[in-house]
N, C-alpha and C positions, 0 to 999 in steps of 0.2 A: 365784584367783590358777592353781588346776589349768584350770579352766574355759579362761583365757586360753591357757596353755601348750598347751592341746590346737589352741585355735585359730593359734594360732602355728604350730605343728606340720604344721595342714592347708593354711594359705597356703604354708608353704617348700614343701611339696610339689605343690602345684597349680601354683606359679611354676615350680618346677624343671620340671616335666613339660612344661607347654606352654612352657616355652623349648626344650627338646628338639624339640615339634610344630613350633614354628616355623622351627627349623632343617633341618626334614625338606627334602629338595630337591623340585620339581614331577617329577609321573613324565613318563617318557618318552613323546614324540608317539603311538607305537603302544599304549602303554596307556591313554592316553585315549582314543584312537580305539574301543580295546575298550570301554572305561567307558560311553562313548556308546551303542554298539552294545547294550550290553548293556542299558542302559536303554530306548534304543529298543524294544528286542525285548519291553521290560512293557509298554509304553506300546499297541504294536499289538492286546495281546490283552484290553485293555479297551475295553468297549463301552459307549456312555456312553448312561443310561437303563436298562439292562440289569439287573437282579440279579444279582447274584455266584450261580455254581450250587453254590457251597458255604453257601449261605443259604436253598436250598430247603426250605420248612416248619420252620425256627428260629423258635422263640420267643425272644428275645433285647431286651433293654434296652441299647444303648450309650451312653457317658456320654462327654462331648467334654471337652475340657481347660479351657475356662469353667466346668463345674461342680467339675469337681475341683480348679481353684485359685478357688473363691468366696472364702473365707477361712483365712487361715492356722492358724487356729483349729481347724478341722474337720477330724478323723479321718475314716478311709475309711466307717464307720459313719454318722458325722454325713449326709454326703451321700448316704448311700444310703436311710436314714430320710426324709429329706425327696424324693429323686426315683422312688421305687422301688414295687414293694406288697411289702415285706420287713417284717416284725416284728424292730427290735433290742432284746433285751433288755440293759440298761443302769441305771445310776445314776448319771448325769453324768460329765464329764469324769474322769478319771484313774482310773477303773473299769473291770472287765472288760465288752465290748460282743461278742455274740454274735447270728448272724443265725436268724431261723428263716422259711422259704420256703416257701408253700403251706401250712402245719400240720405241715410236720417238725421235727427237733431240730436243734440248733446240729450237730451232727455230719454231717447230711444233708447240707449244703453245703460243697462242695468248693470252696477258695480256692486259685486258681493265681499264680504271679508269673512270668512268665517262662518259662512251661511246666511251674516246678517245684511241685509239692504244700507250701501251707504248712499243712496241718492238723496238728496235734500227732499223732505215733504214738502217744503216751501218752494222749491225751484224744480224740481226733479231731476237734477243732475248732480253728477260729483267734480268737484275740480280734483283731477289729478294730480296737479303741483304741490298738494298737500300729503300725497303719498310717495314718502321715499322709498325707492325700489330695494333698497340693504333693508326694507323692515318687512319685506315679502321673500316666503321661502319657496312658495310656487303660485303659478299663474296662468289660466288657462282661458282664451277668448274664442267663447262661443258665437258662430256666427247664423244668423236668419233664425230657420225653424227649428235649429238646434238649442237655443235657448229657452225653448218651451221646458224642456226636461231640467234646468235650474231655476228659472223664477217668473212670474208672468211681465207681462208690458216690454218687454225686449221686442220692438219693431225692428231693431237693426242686428240687436244681439245682448248679449251678456259677459263679463268680466268676472270672472271669479278667483278671490285671493284668497289665500290661507297660510297659516303660519304652523312650522311641523316642530317636532322633536329633533333635535342632532344627536346622530349616532355617537357611541364612546361614553365610558365614563371621568369622572375625577374633574378637575378643574381646566378650563379654557378659556382666553381672553383674544382679544383681538382689537386692535386701535389702527384706526386710519383717518390721518390727518391729509386734508387738500386746499391747497391754497392756488387759488384762480385770478384772472385780471379784475379789475376793478374791485379790487379789497375786496374779496369774495372768500370765506373759509367754511369750509366741513369739518367737524369735529365727529366720530364715529368710535362708540365703545361698545364692546360686547362682551360682557361676563357669564359666564356660565360653568355650571356642577351639575354631576348628574352619578346616581347611583345605578345599579341594576333595575331599580323599580321605580326612582323619583329623579326628575329630573328639571331645575332651575336655569331659567337665561332672563334676562336684563341687556335690553339694548339702549340706548341713547344717543340721540342724534340733534346737533346744535349746528345751525347754516347762519350766516351774517353777512351780509354784502352792502356796499355804499352803490353798488350798480350804476355806476353815474360814469358810462362810457361816452366817448364822442363821436360824432357822426355829421355828414354832410347833409344839410337841409335842402330837398330840394323842393320844397314846397315853401322856401321864402326865397326873397331874393334882396340883395343889398345893392342899392343904387351909387352909382359914384359920381358927383354933381360938379360941374364947374364952377367956376367962381359967381356967373350969372344965375345959377342956381339950374341951370341945364341938364339932364342928364346925359352922361356921356360913356355910362357902363354901367354894369351889374355882375354883381356873382352869388352863388350860392353861399350862406353863412356855413360853418362849422360851428355846433352845438354840442353840448351837454344833455344828456338825459338827466328829467329833473323832479324830483318828489319820487324818487326811486328804490330809495333803501330798505331792504327787507330782513325780518330776523323768524328764522323757524326752528322751535324748538320741540324733539317728542320723546317721548320714552314711554318704552316696550317692556311688560314685564311677560313673563310667559312660565307656567309652572305645568309639568305633565306627572301622572302618578298611574301605575301599573295595579290595579285591584285585586289582581289573581281572578277568581270567578267574579267576582262584584263587575269586571269591565276595567277599562281604559279612562281616565279623567284628565280632560286636560281645560287650562284657565288663560287665556289673552287679555289684556287687560291694557289699552294703549289711550296715553293720553299727548295732545298736542296745545301748543300755545303760540300764537302767530301773532306778529306786526307787519303790515307791509304797507308803502306808501304806492300809491297809483300812478304812473307817470303820466305828467304831462303830452298832449298830443304835439307832435310837430308843428301844427298849424296855430297854436296857443302863445300869443303875444306879452301873457302877463308871466311874472314874474315867479319863480317859484318857491320865492319868501310871501308873495301877496295870496296865494292861494294854492290850497294842498289837500289831496284827500287819501284818507287811510281806513284800511279796514284791519279790525281784529278779530281774530278768534281764539276762542279756548273749547277745545272739544275731548270728550272725552269717549271711548268705546269699551267694552268691555263682553267678552262672550265666555259661558263656561259650556262644554262639550263631556259629552258621555257616549259609548258604544262600546258593546260586546256582541259576542257571536254565540247564539242559542241555538237550541236543537231547531225553532222556527226560523230563523236568519239571522241575519245582521240585522240589530238595530241599535238608534242613533238618538239622541235627544240636546239639544241646544237651548240656553236661554241667555239673554243679551240686553246689555242697556248702552242707552246712546242720548249722550247730553252735548247742547252745542251753543253758547253765549259767542253771537257774530255782532260786529258794532261797527257801522259803516259811516264818515263823517267826510262833509266836507267844509273846508275851513278857509277865510280871507282875513288878510291883516290890512288894517285901513289908518291913515295917518289923518289927523285932524291937527292941525297947526305942530304943537310940540307931544302932542298925545297920541301914541299908537293903541289902536284897540284891534282885536281878534273876534272876528263875526262867526260865528257857524251858521253856514246856509241851510246844512241838512245833518242829520243826527238819527239813521235809522238802527234800530235794538232789537234784534229777533234773540227769542229763547226755544230752544227744541228739545223736548224730550220727547224719547221713544223707547217701549219695552219689546222685547223679541222672544219668540219661541219656536221650536220648531220638533217636531218627533218624524223620523223614518225609519221604514221597516222596507227589508227587502232581500229575496232568495232566489235562488238557483234551483230550482226545482228538479232538472234535467239539465245536460248539455246543450238542449234545445229551447229551452224556456226559461225565463228570467221572469221575474214580476216584485216592483217595487211599488211605496206611496209613501206620502208623505203630506204633512200638513203645517203651515206655517203661518201665525199670526202675528201681525203689528198694529202697534198701538202708540198713535203721533199726537202729541200736544204740543202746539206751538204758542207762541204769543210773540208779536211783532210789533212796532210802532215807530211813528216819526216822534221824536221828541221835540220838535218845533210846529208850531202853527203852519198848516197848508195855507194856501193860497184862498182869499177871502172867507176865512173861516176860524175863530179863535178856537179850535178844539183841535187834538193832534190827530191825525191819524190811524188807526192802530185797529187792530183785531185777534181777538182769542180764539181759537178754534181744537178742534181735536178731531181726529178719525180714525176707525177701525179698520187693518187691512188683513183679508181672512184669504187664502190660498191653498188648494188641496189639489193632488196631482196622484194619477195614477198612469204606471209605464209600466207595459208591455214589448216584452224581446222575444223575436222565436226565429229560431235557425232551422227551415227545416231539411237544409243540405249545409255541408262546411262550405259553400262556396257564396250560400244566398243568405240574410241577415232582412229581419222586416221590423220595424218599431213602430209603436203607437203610443203617444203620451196625450194623455186627458186632462187637463187643469180647469179647476172651476174657482172663479174669483168672487169674494162678495167686496166692495169696495163701500163703508160706509153704511146704508141702507139700502144700497143699487148691488142685484147681481148682475154679473155677465153670461153670456153662455157660455157654452163649453169650448176652451180655447185647446183646438187639437192639433196634431202637430203630427203626421204620416212619414215616416222615414224608411230606406230602403238604402243595400249595398251589395255588391259583387265581388268576390274575390278570386283573383285568374289563382289556377292550377298552384304557380310556382311561387304566388305570394308575392308578387312584384306589383301587381295592377291592383288599386280598388278605386268601383267606381260607386260615389251616393246621387243619389236624388232623393227629394223633400218638399214636402207642401204642409202650409200650415194657416190656421187665422189667427189672429193674435188681436189683442185689446189694449189700450191706455188709457186711463182715466185723466181728467185736468188734476194739475197740483192743487195744494191749497192756496198759493197765489194765482195760479190761471183762474179758479172759483172766485176769488174775492173779488178781482179787478177787472173781470169779464162784464162787458155792460148789458148782458142779455146769460141765457142758459148757454153753456158750454158742451156739446156733445164728447161722448169718449171715442178717441181717434179707433179706426177697425181697420185693420192691414191683411192681405191676403197674400203670400210671398210663395215664389218656387225657388230651387235652386238645382243645380246638376252640376258636377264634377268629377273630375279622376285624380289618382293618386298615382303616382308612380315612383319605386324606390330601389335600391337594388346595390350591390358590390360585385367589383370585378378586380381581382388582384388588389391593389393598394389603393384602386379608387373607389370611390363611394358616390351615391348620387342619390337625387330626390327633387321631384316637381310635383307641382298641383296646378291643377287649372279649373275654375269653378263660374260655370255663367247664374245670375240669379236675375226673379223679378218679382218687383212687389208694387202693390197697390195700396196707399194708405188712404180711408177716405175720412173726411173730417180731421186731418190734419189740424193742430195746433199752432197757429202765426200771431207773433205779437207784431204792432203795428202802430205809427203814431198815427194819434187823433187827427180831425181836421185843425186843429190849432198847434199840432206838433207840440204840445205842452207835457206830452206823458204818451206812453206807449201801452197798448190794450191788446189782449188776446183775443181772437176771432178763431173760427173754424172755416178752412179752405177745404172746399168739395173733393178734391183728392190732389194728391202727387204720386205720380209715378216712377218709381227708383228702380233701375235695370243698369246691368254692367256685368263687368268681368273682374275676377282677381285671379292673381296668378305668381307662384313661388318659386326657387327654383334652391337647391344645394348641392355642393361641388364640394369635393375632398379626396386630395392625392395625399398618401407619405411616402417618404423616400428615405435612404441614407442612415444618417446617425441622428433620428430625432428631427429631420426635417417633416414639415406638414405643408402644404398651401391649401386655403379653403375661400369658396364664393359663395354667398347666399345672397338673394334679391326678394324683394317683395315687390310687386304693379297691380296697380287697381286702374280700372276706367269705370267711370261714375257718373251715371247721368241719372240725376232728381230735378223733376221737373213739374211746374207747378201746374196742373191743369185746373185752376180755380174757375169759378163762372165770371165770364167777363163784367168789371165794375160798370164799363162804357164801351159803345163801337171802339174808342181807340187803346183800349187796354192793353198794352203791350206788355203786362207780364206773363201774358197766358201763355204756357207752354216753353217756359224760359227756366233755365237750370238756377235753383236756388239759391241763394246768396252764401259764399262763404263756403264753396261745396268744388273742388277742384274737379275736371271733367278727369285728367291726367296725372297721378301719383307715382313715386316708384323711391324705392330704398335700395342701394346696394353695401356690403360688404366684403371685403377684400381681406385675409388677415393669414402672412405667413407666421410661422413659430418652427423656430430652432431650439431645442432642449428648453433652456428656462427664457429666453428670449419672444418676444413677441411684439411686432409688427401689425398694423391695423390701419384700413380706410374707408371711412364713410364717403358714400355717395348720397346726395337725397335730391330729388326733382319734385316742384308742385306748378302746374301750370297755372293760368290764370284764372284767378276766381273775382268774381263780382258783388259789391256791396247793395247794389239795388236791385229789387225784383223785377224790374225791366232788361236788365243785363246793359246797361246805358255803360257805352264804351268812353265816355267822358273821363278825366284825369281822377276826378271824385268819385268813379262809379267802377273802376277796375285797377285790380292789384296785378301786377305784373309776373310773369311766371319767373322763378330763379332756379337756379341750383345750386346747393350746398355740397362743401368740398371737408372733412377734417380727417387726422390725421393722429396716430397716436402709437406708445413707442413703452413696452413694458418688461420688467424684469424681474426675477426670482430669483431669491438666496436661502438656500436650508443653512443654516447654521447650527451651531450644536443647543444652543439655548433659543432660538427662535426661526420662524420662519417668516423672510421678510422679501415684500413687495413694492417696487417702484414705478410708478407710470408719469408719463409726462404726455400730454397732447396738445393739438394746435386749432382751434376750431374755426370755422370760414376761414379755412388755408390761402383763400385766393383774393382775400379782403374786398366780396360783394358787400354792394350796397342795395339792400330790399327791407322789405315788409312783409310779415305775415297778415296783420289787420290793417285798416287803414288809419293814415297817419300815425304809425307806431312805428318807429326806427328800429333796427334791430343791431345790434353791435355788432362791428368789424371784426379782423384778428383777433383772437385772442388767445391764450394758453392757461394750460391747466396740469399741477404738480402732484403728485397724493403719493403717501409713502403707508404702507402696511405693515404692523407688527403683528406676528403671534408667538409670547412667549410657549416655551415647550414644558415649563416648569418641569424639570429635571429630566425629560425624555431626551434621547440624545438623537442627534437627525441622521439623517442617510447617508449625510457624508461627514468631511474631518473638517467642515468647519469652512474651507474654501469653497468660493464660488466656482459655478461651472463658466 
């Protein structure tokens, strides 16, 4: 009932808003001409076939809307895992998903939404499982030095997410229903209305799941005893995933307005309400009714944007606000005779408030020279507390803190000849009362005469300051992480008749001094942050894409991403027998890869996905013991889709099978993953009176 009331309120708000939009008068003729003139100005500076000056030397991967809207059940983490050379640390749907890029940690990849940082000021990272890919219209992954032009602190890189106005006027609607194994349901509704000057879009997503899959538990044994109590045999028990249900609710409201000479305005407001159980380990012998952990989060993010093209160049400004209310609880049920009592063992509550502002100017003074400058300010206010008394003290553990982050960038692009481009980014940051040295990034590229080959190289020095949690829990003073990285790569793309191809190969080398690493204290009672002297991360990334079309609507495609990643702990030895020096950091695979094969015929689509991850170690000394190593695994999945063009609507059906060969595997220690599972979805886009291209029959 509560969910229905929420949908009812949203429907009423949307109807009221669109009624106001529909009642708005058409703009005067002179304003319409101004808008047309302004659009014309944008078109005149676009050169067909030329690479944008802003992209000189940039190592990036752009994800289009087709990838982002592939499946309603996919989070942003799922999309990245299949289509980019990053490692996603997660143990299934409804659980935390963090990204490791080029052998760095989760806090070394900065995530931006419409220009505003999404990384938590407490933890320094962003949980990508909270970002539905259906809520993102454009995503770009910047690697290495390329991230300096986007934000600071991205020792591994940066992920930029955007929402954009959809083309077309009038009413629009999309409803998608997904049903999957383990009583999992996804419902997505998108309502839009637009005129020539004003557009509104409302998106709602509700995801619920029991997530109670069964698995063979290889961490336990059931012993068979004879009548005398002697062990005569044993087997691995089959158990059910426990304390694992989750519910995620998202609402995104977007408004876009073309104000003529006053520029373009956009407002994006996103609210999330999530409740998740944290599954028990497969080594846990307690009953789920006796012990359970939950995390709830209510988060709001809003960004107001303005941009305009003026005689002095393109100007833009952004202002935003972020609020999060996060609560983590551990509970246990105990029985005392006939009395049952619930005890709360931990109760952490955190509040985050962040104010955001950004201003940017850019101008191409000539076809050879481009200059831009921007400044960003973030003001964080955080309060976090354990509501229960801590060991040996009667007072709750809490802290209240605030920090201002200021970042300024000047970027120069120069193309002395058509085939050569040079780029220099200079960023200056002030964190609290501490100022960092200039963060420079020098990038260059060369394009072959026929445009098929592109060679890129870059070098940068970057810094990342300790998070508020790092600073609060450290026993001594923590130093900022200081990174120096290089990369060199080549891209090839072209066409030969009906055949098209693309490939990239990049090598990188990075040295991060004062890496912040969390380790258990001597009593193993808590984890504390400290600086490691250096981490040496180096490796290679490769991608390919092939496509061939023939006959009556046939198309065959293959895409792949592969990564070789070395991330070595080069700390000062703690003792003569310190076996961690020179070893791979925990949970970073040396080898990983993903491939997608697709076959399309008219409105039918068949897809096959393949993923591989090599062994990962859970200890700093790379122990080969069963508790220190996660074995390699290969994952397979297949999906089939069909689209129908009817007179009244466009309809899409999709059916998929994940873990096709029913592999037993783990992505984190003692965190079992589901076996073979299934999903089905239906998508409906009403035409609202507009006739389809066909006569109503499906092809």
